Phi, psi and omega in degrees: 000315179296323180294318180295318179296318179295320179296319179297317182290325176293321176297319179297322178294319178297317178299317179298319179294321178294321177296317178298317177297320178296321179295324177296318179295320183273005185306319180298336183248015186295323178302311182296322182291315181295316179295322177298319178296319178295318179294323177299322177296317179297319180296322178294322176293320177296324178298319179297326180282324186280320189299324177301334178275322181280322181061036176206115184300316184295313181295320178299317179295318180297318180298314183292314180296318179297322179296318180295312181298315180298318180298317181295313183292322177295317178299315179296317180298314181297321180295310182293318184294327185254005187301306185291329174295318178296317180298318179296317180295323177295319178295319177297318181296313181293325176295318178293322178297317179298314181298317181294318181295315181297318178296326179286331182275331185301317179293348183278359178057045178274158178302144182297326179296323179295314180296322179294323176297319177299316180298316180295321178296321178292322175297318178298319178299316180298316179294323180295317179297316179297319179297318179299314180295317180293319177296323177297317179292322180293330179273011182303319178303315179292325177295322179293325176297312177300320180295320177296317178297317177301315183294313181295318180298311183296319182291314183289322177294323176292313183296320185256023185300322182289321178295316180297316179297317179296318180293321179296318178297321179294320180293321182297330181292339185266356182264163182302155186301314183297312180296322180296320179296319179294314181295319177301318180295316179295319181295318178296320178294319179297319178299314180295318183292315178304311180299317181292321180296312182290323177293322177298313179301318182294314181296316180298318180296319178294319178297317179295324176297317177295319178295325177297317178299312181295313183297313180294325178294317179294320176298321177296326177291322181289320183249255175229155185302143175265123181287157173058041180301315178301325179292318176297322178296320178297319177300319180294319178300313181295320179295326179286327178283326184244093185295353172297337178246131182261152180300325184295341179292347179252312184282331181294310177300325179295314179295318179296322179300313182292327181288313190260334188243336182257006179054042178227068185297325179295314180298314179296320179295321178295322178295316179294318179297316178298316181296315182294315185280312187272321185266344181247302186283310184303315180297319185286323186275322189237307192294306183295316176300322181292310181296316180297321180294326178286317182287325184260354182056047180234165178292139181303330181297319179297317179295317180300311181293321181296311182286331182273309185284328182305302179296327180293324183271318188251001183080208185300321181295340179294338176299328178269312186286332182302294178296326181299311183292319180295316181290320178297321178299315179295315181298316182293319180297323181283315187276339183298320180297322178294319181296316179294321179298319178296318181294319179294322179297317179297316180294323180294320179296317181295322179296322180294320181296323178294000000 
């Protein structure tokens, strides 16, 4: 019996080392794989919601997979098709910004060297933005590879989710009791955390969209109406759901436009102030930790650190791995002592019987 248990644990160690080696090989594509796995989880949840209305597993799967593929291809097409137009508009915008700023500074009787430094800094900013866009376009082949890996990973994990789940359960039955109990506990925690993280993001994005409508409407009452408020709110919702896009990419250009080009500095300043405080600081400091703590039944500090530090340290995948790793660490630290105590109790009982 001891030999069999030792053999199982040695096999488990070999499997763990092989998994670690595989992760090292896949490290350049780890972002795409992790995001693909997260999207596969979202697709499986969407399948559960859609299938009761369709009442056909195959058709539901076809609808969901087709939607994902169509969304990716439309996004890539729009980016490539409009890239040079966007680049030209950015250059025009930075040029107009430079001209407006210089014209505003000249009547102030400032030293010529100061104005020239401002002009050079604005030129540097314009060149930096152009370089970033050109580098992004130049890296399109590698981005398409990552996108392909993401697409294949998400679709196959979604399509074969039941087979994978069944195989994992079958494998877990063959490992030692203590390790199986620990892994079962971790898997249950991961399921709960994944669901809570995505639900938190969804709720926060909807709240921010509502706050955008209210805030822009009030700013319009104070100054002059802001057009297309529902569209700006939709952009904020999408930016909150997809952290690859930041909220400031929408409200900042709008505020700058009103300050420098629409001769409405008060209106533009209010938009920027609203964006920084309500759409940037408030969600990170208060809203997301509060909603996450309620959905995940965790302390707000863990949620705050997970959502804030995760993306800063690990990039986009940190949005998922940040809260996941912190909460799993806490769960494991708390439950491991219980698991070991149960195992020791069982062994003590067996010794008494012997």
